[in-house]
C-alpha positions as CSV (number, residue, x, y, z in Angstrom):
1,M,89.1,-50.7,-83.3
2,L,92.2,-52.6,-83.6
3,E,94.0,-52.9,-80.3
4,H,97.0,-54.9,-81.2
5,V,98.4,-57.7,-83.6
6,N,100.8,-60.4,-82.6
7,F,103.9,-61.4,-84.2
8,T,106.2,-64.2,-83.7
9,V,110.0,-63.2,-84.1
10,S,113.0,-64.7,-84.4
11,N,115.0,-62.0,-81.9
12,L,113.0,-60.2,-79.8
13,Q,115.9,-57.1,-79.2
14,R,116.4,-56.9,-82.6
15,S,112.7,-56.6,-83.5
16,L,112.1,-53.8,-80.7
17,D,115.6,-51.9,-82.0
18,F,113.7,-52.1,-85.6
19,Y,110.4,-50.8,-84.8
20,R,111.8,-48.2,-82.9
21,E,114.3,-47.1,-85.0
22,A,112.4,-47.4,-88.1
23,F,108.8,-46.0,-86.9
24,G,109.6,-44.4,-83.8
25,F,107.6,-46.8,-82.0
26,E,108.0,-47.2,-77.9
27,V,108.0,-50.3,-76.0
28,R,105.0,-50.5,-73.8
29,W,105.9,-53.9,-71.8
30,K,108.6,-56.1,-71.9
31,G,108.8,-59.4,-70.1
32,E,108.0,-63.3,-70.5
33,I,104.6,-65.2,-71.2
34,F,103.9,-68.8,-71.2
35,N,103.5,-70.2,-74.8
36,T,101.9,-73.5,-74.9
37,T,105.4,-75.3,-74.0
38,R,107.5,-73.0,-72.7
39,T,108.2,-69.1,-71.3
40,T,109.4,-66.8,-73.9
41,P,110.4,-63.3,-74.0
42,A,108.0,-61.2,-75.3
43,A,107.3,-57.2,-75.6
44,H,104.5,-54.5,-76.7
45,V,105.7,-51.9,-79.0
46,G,103.6,-49.3,-80.7
47,P,103.5,-45.6,-81.7
48,P,103.3,-43.2,-78.8
49,G,99.8,-41.6,-78.0
50,K,98.2,-44.5,-79.8
51,P,96.2,-47.3,-78.4
52,F,97.5,-49.7,-81.2
53,Y,100.4,-51.8,-80.6
54,F,102.1,-54.9,-81.7
55,S,102.7,-57.9,-79.5
56,L,106.0,-59.6,-80.2
57,F,107.1,-62.8,-79.0
58,E,110.1,-64.8,-79.4
59,G,109.8,-68.0,-81.4
60,E,111.8,-71.2,-81.2
61,S,113.2,-70.5,-85.1
62,S,115.3,-68.3,-86.8
63,E,113.6,-69.1,-90.2
64,R,112.2,-66.3,-91.6
65,A,108.2,-65.6,-92.9
66,P,107.3,-67.1,-95.9
67,Y,106.4,-64.6,-98.7
68,N,103.7,-66.1,-100.0
69,Y,100.5,-64.3,-101.2
70,G,99.0,-68.0,-102.1
71,P,97.5,-69.4,-99.6
72,P,94.9,-67.8,-96.9
73,G,96.5,-66.0,-94.4
74,I,97.9,-62.6,-93.3
75,N,100.3,-61.3,-96.2
76,H,101.3,-57.9,-94.8
77,F,100.4,-55.2,-92.4
78,G,100.0,-51.5,-93.5
79,L,101.0,-48.3,-91.9
80,V,100.0,-44.6,-92.6
81,V,102.9,-42.3,-92.7
82,D,103.0,-38.6,-93.4
83,D,105.8,-38.5,-95.5
84,L,106.8,-41.8,-97.6
85,A,110.3,-40.9,-98.9
86,T,111.4,-40.1,-94.9
87,A,109.4,-43.2,-93.9
88,E,111.2,-45.4,-96.5
89,A,114.8,-44.1,-95.7
90,R,114.3,-44.4,-92.0
91,A,113.0,-47.9,-92.4
92,Q,115.9,-49.0,-94.8
93,A,118.3,-47.0,-92.4
94,A,116.8,-49.6,-89.4
95,G,117.6,-52.7,-91.8
96,A,114.3,-53.2,-93.7
97,E,114.6,-54.7,-97.5
98,V,112.7,-52.6,-99.6
99,K,110.3,-55.0,-102.2
100,Q,108.4,-52.6,-104.1
101,A,107.0,-49.1,-104.8
102,A,103.2,-48.6,-106.1
103,E,101.1,-45.5,-106.7
104,Y,97.3,-46.1,-107.2
105,D,94.2,-44.1,-105.5
106,P,93.8,-42.9,-102.9
107,G,97.9,-42.8,-102.3
108,R,101.6,-43.7,-102.8
109,R,103.0,-46.6,-101.0
110,V,106.3,-48.6,-100.6
111,Y,106.5,-52.1,-99.2
112,V,109.3,-53.1,-97.3
113,M,110.3,-56.4,-95.0
114,D,111.2,-56.5,-91.5
115,P,114.1,-58.4,-90.0
116,D,112.0,-61.3,-90.0
117,G,110.5,-61.2,-93.7
118,I,107.2,-59.5,-92.2
119,E,105.9,-57.2,-94.9
120,I,105.1,-53.9,-94.2
121,E,103.1,-51.5,-96.3
122,L,104.1,-47.6,-95.9
123,V,101.1,-45.5,-97.5
124,E,100.9,-41.8,-97.6
125,Y,97.6,-40.2,-98.5
126,S,97.2,-37.2,-100.9
């Protein structure tokens, strides 16, 4: 079972606010970690009652993540939602940019970008 995924973000507080507002995640831990050359703000945020979480730490740059499916790497992550229209509206209200919507088996989905350009797939299964 997947426990966590780690992201570098440009502004920790902005990302915490986004994931709480967009998806109802809760902050489970917040502090500082040593990251190879410096101490940096970090936090864990995830859905209430679930073991999974995102580990966020503040990077040294304010550049957005590259949007590129060409080279090897992680392109996006997916979140299962109960109501796609509600989840999309909530993500947009929190500042997400909608990239595209698609319907193919086994469900409907919409792709949004978080404040740092990290792509999120919201999927509703029939």
